[in-house]
C-alpha positions, 0 to 999 in steps of 0.5 A: 322881545318880538319874535313874531316873524321867527317861524322856527321854534328852537330859533325863537327859543334861543333868541328869547333866552339871549334877550332875557340874559342881556336884559338888565336885572330887575329891582327888588320890590320895596319891603313896604309895598304889598305883593298884590298892590297892583291887582284889581280889587274885587267889589263884593255884592251887597249882603242881605236880600238875595238876588234870584 
């Protein structure tokens, strides 16, 4: 929902709520998919000699 051109805060709020209500329901996540599967994984620094 693009409400960039709407200046009134209350009007924007009602438009967004209306769009959210009309949007199709989202599917539930499959049980075999991990919650953070799409997250970017953190690469850990190498252990041993410390970098100063």
